[in-house]
ROMI-357709 format. One record per residue (C-alpha): residue number from 1; z, x, y. Coordinates in pm, whole numbers, plus 50000, padded with zeros to 5 digits. Example, Ala and Ser with C-alpha at 12.3 -4.5 7.8 and 13.67 -1.06 7.14 Angstrom:
// residues 2
ATOM    n     zz     xx     yy
ATOM    1  50780  51230  49550
ATOM    2  50714  51367  49894
END
This chain:
// residues 325
ATOM    n     zz     xx     yy
ATOM    1  51183  48373  49458
ATOM    2  50845  48510  49573
ATOM    3  50621  48569  49271
ATOM    4  50258  48651  49198
ATOM    5  50131  48307  49299
ATOM    6  50278  48366  49644
ATOM    7  50104  48702  49666
ATOM    8  49770  48559  49557
ATOM    9  49799  48284  49817
ATOM   10  49886  48535  50089
ATOM   11  49594  48763  49998
ATOM   12  49369  48457  50031
ATOM   13  49518  48381  50374
ATOM   14  49681  48062  50250
ATOM   15  50040  47946  50276
ATOM   16  50225  48054  49959
ATOM   17  50391  47784  49750
ATOM   18  50743  47929  49773
ATOM   19  50795  48222  50009
ATOM   20  50644  48515  50191
ATOM   21  50577  48765  49909
ATOM   22  50729  49113  49912
ATOM   23  50527  49420  49815
ATOM   24  50570  49785  49905
ATOM   25  50278  50026  49927
ATOM   26  50515  50289  49787
ATOM   27  50885  50249  49711
ATOM   28  51056  50586  49676
ATOM   29  51408  50444  49648
ATOM   30  51399  50361  49276
ATOM   31  51705  50574  49200
ATOM   32  51922  50434  49477
ATOM   33  51815  50078  49401
ATOM   34  51872  50103  49026
ATOM   35  52154  50352  48984
ATOM   36  51928  50535  48738
ATOM   37  51678  50820  48769
ATOM   38  51301  50773  48755
ATOM   39  51127  51089  48636
ATOM   40  50806  51156  48828
ATOM   41  50611  51433  48997
ATOM   42  50681  51798  48920
ATOM   43  50994  51709  48725
ATOM   44  50786  51501  48483
ATOM   45  50530  51780  48442
ATOM   46  50801  52018  48319
ATOM   47  50905  51793  48027
ATOM   48  50797  51827  47664
ATOM   49  50561  51566  47519
ATOM   50  50846  51378  47351
ATOM   51  51052  51387  47669
ATOM   52  50757  51262  47872
ATOM   53  50705  50967  47640
ATOM   54  51072  50874  47669
ATOM   55  51062  50914  48046
ATOM   56  50763  50679  48080
ATOM   57  50949  50402  47898
ATOM   58  51265  50464  48104
ATOM   59  51057  50464  48423
ATOM   60  50913  50125  48332
ATOM   61  51261  49984  48274
ATOM   62  51377  50115  48613
ATOM   63  51074  50000  48810
ATOM   64  51069  49654  48660
ATOM   65  51445  49604  48699
ATOM   66  51421  49691  49069
ATOM   67  51123  49458  49115
ATOM   68  51324  49176  48963
ATOM   69  51636  49249  49167
ATOM   70  51445  49280  49495
ATOM   71  51211  48986  49431
ATOM   72  50894  49196  49452
ATOM   73  50576  49001  49386
ATOM   74  50371  49320  49341
ATOM   75  50436  49668  49206
ATOM   76  50231  49971  49302
ATOM   77  50180  50180  48990
ATOM   78  50225  50559  49015
ATOM   79  49916  50705  49172
ATOM   80  49713  51017  49229
ATOM   81  49705  51011  49608
ATOM   82  50019  51227  49640
ATOM   83  49868  51490  49410
ATOM   84  49866  51796  49633
ATOM   85  49872  52172  49616
ATOM   86  50069  52355  49345
ATOM   87  50418  52442  49459
ATOM   88  50432  52152  49705
ATOM   89  50624  51830  49638
ATOM   90  50465  51548  49442
ATOM   91  50636  51215  49493
ATOM   92  50527  50886  49334
ATOM   93  50282  51073  49110
ATOM   94  50207  51137  48745
ATOM   95  49942  51354  48574
ATOM   96  49626  51158  48487
ATOM   97  49692  51089  48117
ATOM   98  50056  51005  48182
ATOM   99  49954  50778  48468
ATOM  100  49734  50575  48233
ATOM  101  50011  50551  47976
ATOM  102  50265  50449  48241
ATOM  103  50040  50166  48354
ATOM  104  49992  50054  47994
ATOM  105  50368  50045  47939
ATOM  106  50423  49858  48264
ATOM  107  50153  49605  48179
ATOM  108  50305  49543  47837
ATOM  109  50657  49500  47974
ATOM  110  50596  49337  48314
ATOM  111  50664  48966  48356
ATOM  112  50358  48747  48404
ATOM  113  50451  48675  48766
ATOM  114  50444  49040  48880
ATOM  115  50110  49177  49005
ATOM  116  50029  49541  48935
ATOM  117  49858  49715  49225
ATOM  118  49697  50059  49221
ATOM  119  49559  50313  49462
ATOM  120  49191  50374  49394
ATOM  121  49069  50539  49712
ATOM  122  48713  50472  49817
ATOM  123  48694  50502  50195
ATOM  124  48697  50838  50370
ATOM  125  48994  50888  50601
ATOM  126  49055  51103  50905
ATOM  127  49121  51465  50805
ATOM  128  49460  51606  50720
ATOM  129  49610  51904  50896
ATOM  130  49463  52162  50660
ATOM  131  49099  52073  50727
ATOM  132  49127  51897  51062
ATOM  133  48936  52159  51262
ATOM  134  48663  52213  51002
ATOM  135  48609  51839  50958
ATOM  136  48597  51782  51334
ATOM  137  48328  52046  51379
ATOM  138  48126  51900  51091
ATOM  139  48125  51558  51257
ATOM  140  47906  51703  51532
ATOM  141  47746  52011  51373
ATOM  142  47660  51874  51029
ATOM  143  47703  51496  51010
ATOM  144  47500  51492  50687
ATOM  145  47789  51678  50523
ATOM  146  48022  51399  50636
ATOM  147  47778  51145  50492
ATOM  148  47802  51324  50158
ATOM  149  48182  51321  50169
ATOM  150  48183  50949  50245
ATOM  151  47943  50876  49957
ATOM  152  48148  51085  49715
ATOM  153  48471  50915  49825
ATOM  154  48318  50571  49769
ATOM  155  48182  50661  49426
ATOM  156  48513  50810  49314
ATOM  157  48707  50513  49446
ATOM  158  48492  50260  49268
ATOM  159  48519  50452  48941
ATOM  160  48897  50458  48980
ATOM  161  48904  50085  49058
ATOM  162  48710  50010  48739
ATOM  163  48955  50216  48532
ATOM  164  49251  50042  48693
ATOM  165  49097  49701  48629
ATOM  166  49053  49792  48263
ATOM  167  49425  49876  48250
ATOM  168  49524  49534  48383
ATOM  169  49575  49618  48750
ATOM  170  49487  49316  48965
ATOM  171  49463  49464  49317
ATOM  172  49361  49805  49447
ATOM  173  49397  49977  49779
ATOM  174  49226  50262  49953
ATOM  175  49479  50470  50147
ATOM  176  49248  50566  50435
ATOM  177  49415  50653  50764
ATOM  178  49158  50602  51038
ATOM  179  49384  50625  51343
ATOM  180  49699  50780  51481
ATOM  181  49941  50653  51744
ATOM  182  49685  50719  52018
ATOM  183  49408  50514  51862
ATOM  184  49115  50553  51618
ATOM  185  49012  50903  51515
ATOM  186  48641  50823  51483
ATOM  187  48441  50712  51785
ATOM  188  48239  50386  51755
ATOM  189  47910  50546  51641
ATOM  190  48100  50751  51384
ATOM  191  48276  50437  51258
ATOM  192  47936  50267  51226
ATOM  193  47796  50560  51026
ATOM  194  48087  50698  50823
ATOM  195  48336  50414  50778
ATOM  196  48221  50054  50810
ATOM  197  47932  50064  50559
ATOM  198  48155  50224  50296
ATOM  199  48451  49996  50361
ATOM  200  48229  49690  50328
ATOM  201  48065  49815  50010
ATOM  202  48400  49913  49859
ATOM  203  48549  49572  49936
ATOM  204  48242  49391  49804
ATOM  205  48234  49581  49475
ATOM  206  48611  49560  49426
ATOM  207  48589  49184  49471
ATOM  208  48306  49173  49218
ATOM  209  48543  49338  48968
ATOM  210  48780  49044  49014
ATOM  211  49033  49254  49209
ATOM  212  49198  49209  49545
ATOM  213  49084  49471  49799
ATOM  214  49347  49623  50031
ATOM  215  49321  49889  50300
ATOM  216  49620  50103  50393
ATOM  217  49577  50246  50741
ATOM  218  49850  50317  50992
ATOM  219  49812  50413  51356
ATOM  220  49674  50203  51640
ATOM  221  49382  50006  51494
ATOM  222  49379  49739  51764
ATOM  223  49019  49820  51875
ATOM  224  48896  49750  51521
ATOM  225  49080  49433  51419
ATOM  226  48766  49222  51410
ATOM  227  48585  49488  51207
ATOM  228  48866  49493  50953
ATOM  229  48882  49114  50937
ATOM  230  48507  49084  50880
ATOM  231  48478  49373  50632
ATOM  232  48542  49177  50313
ATOM  233  48895  49310  50267
ATOM  234  49160  49074  50142
ATOM  235  49447  49256  50313
ATOM  236  49546  49538  50545
ATOM  237  49875  49720  50491
ATOM  238  50077  49890  50765
ATOM  239  50021  49713  51099
ATOM  240  50206  50013  51237
ATOM  241  50478  49924  51492
ATOM  242  50530  50290  51583
ATOM  243  50171  50286  51713
ATOM  244  50233  49969  51913
ATOM  245  50087  49725  51659
ATOM  246  50257  49387  51689
ATOM  247  50241  49165  51380
ATOM  248  50235  48834  51570
ATOM  249  49960  48943  51808
ATOM  250  49759  49096  51523
ATOM  251  49797  48783  51312
ATOM  252  49668  48574  51601
ATOM  253  49356  48792  51615
ATOM  254  49273  48787  51243
ATOM  255  49424  48456  51127
ATOM  256  49245  48314  50826
ATOM  257  49029  48623  50782
ATOM  258  49268  48900  50676
ATOM  259  49612  48908  50516
ATOM  260  49859  49140  50688
ATOM  261  50114  49344  50491
ATOM  262  50419  49537  50607
ATOM  263  50546  49585  50962
ATOM  264  50920  49646  50908
ATOM  265  50945  49974  51100
ATOM  266  51000  50270  50866
ATOM  267  51196  50444  51138
ATOM  268  51426  50146  51168
ATOM  269  51485  50147  50792
ATOM  270  51569  50516  50809
ATOM  271  51792  50535  51114
ATOM  272  51924  50193  51219
ATOM  273  52221  50006  51081
ATOM  274  52180  49725  50832
ATOM  275  52235  49452  51093
ATOM  276  51944  49581  51301
ATOM  277  51722  49582  50991
ATOM  278  51833  49228  50903
ATOM  279  51762  49105  51257
ATOM  280  51418  49268  51275
ATOM  281  51317  49125  50937
ATOM  282  51447  48779  51024
ATOM  283  51247  48786  51349
ATOM  284  50934  48897  51163
ATOM  285  50972  48612  50915
ATOM  286  51035  48338  51168
ATOM  287  50767  48460  51410
ATOM  288  50488  48532  51163
ATOM  289  50520  48344  50835
ATOM  290  50359  48017  50950
ATOM  291  50009  47976  50813
ATOM  292  50050  48230  50534
ATOM  293  49845  48547  50517
ATOM  294  50159  48761  50541
ATOM  295  50321  49003  50295
ATOM  296  50658  49156  50376
ATOM  297  50722  49527  50335
ATOM  298  50788  49848  50519
ATOM  299  50530  49957  50774
ATOM  300  50435  50246  50545
ATOM  301  50621  50380  50241
ATOM  302  50993  50340  50174
ATOM  303  51115  50699  50181
ATOM  304  51385  50832  49946
ATOM  305  51609  50890  50250
ATOM  306  51624  50520  50343
ATOM  307  51986  50402  50306
ATOM  308  51971  50146  50028
ATOM  309  52202  49914  50220
ATOM  310  51932  49894  50487
ATOM  311  51673  49791  50234
ATOM  312  51913  49535  50090
ATOM  313  51952  49398  50443
ATOM  314  51575  49357  50468
ATOM  315  51570  49166  50140
ATOM  316  51869  48954  50246
ATOM  317  51687  48851  50565
ATOM  318  51376  48768  50364
ATOM  319  51574  48551  50122
ATOM  320  51726  48364  50416
ATOM  321  51420  48331  50639
ATOM  322  51113  48391  50422
ATOM  323  51096  48060  50235
ATOM  324  50840  47793  50304
ATOM  325  51004  47453  50329
END
């Protein structure tokens, strides 16, 4: 049903030829969706070289079979952004050399109508819990140090985007949370100094590489919708309903300037019954698909704990209500 041409049209804020495309920022339900086991994270690290090579080929079979069954137009390749401290979980993650090889295998085996999408980084986000206090003090006590972090993040993200482009990835995203449920973390002068210049430069240079430029940011970004729409991004993923972001109202604000991705509430996928998921997805499709510029997916990542019947209900509603006549 929805294929790469639909995704390209959506990213360009046009009406797709067939249907609203489906793409997930991260889909952690590979095992439940396939009935097989994808080997990633710490489990992959513990394998021998021969076992790792076999696992990468099996992973590709699993990922691509699920994409075909679900009708995904895009596949996020395993990334580095879940690479965290030793001893802590690592989810949709592979070590650097294995990550490159996994992308190569996926590119060789993927059908022509499936877009590979990768996380490059590039735009500094609000701090995580471990350095929240230190970062917050630096914002006021040593803003030059924040400037340096922002420059380093941009340089690293652009280098990663170039490597991904060389591997055949066609779209990249920077996973840069800039807000929580209460609103933006940075005040307006801080956004003007530490965020907007880097987001615009990242989007401009990613476009120059021939890639689509996507921002992932959850939280309440309603004060900054015009800034996002005028930044040079192709798309914004999340449009977080748990933070009060409404897809229809957001689409009205940015129509023709920014593609919107996601918005099926992750909490609903986790805790509701399948009928509630079907109804919410059907409403999203009928209320928001007109005019294009929409990509269906969860409002963040699809966690491993999501009942697979709920995700199937989301896909069933999309198949029924996501087509363009």
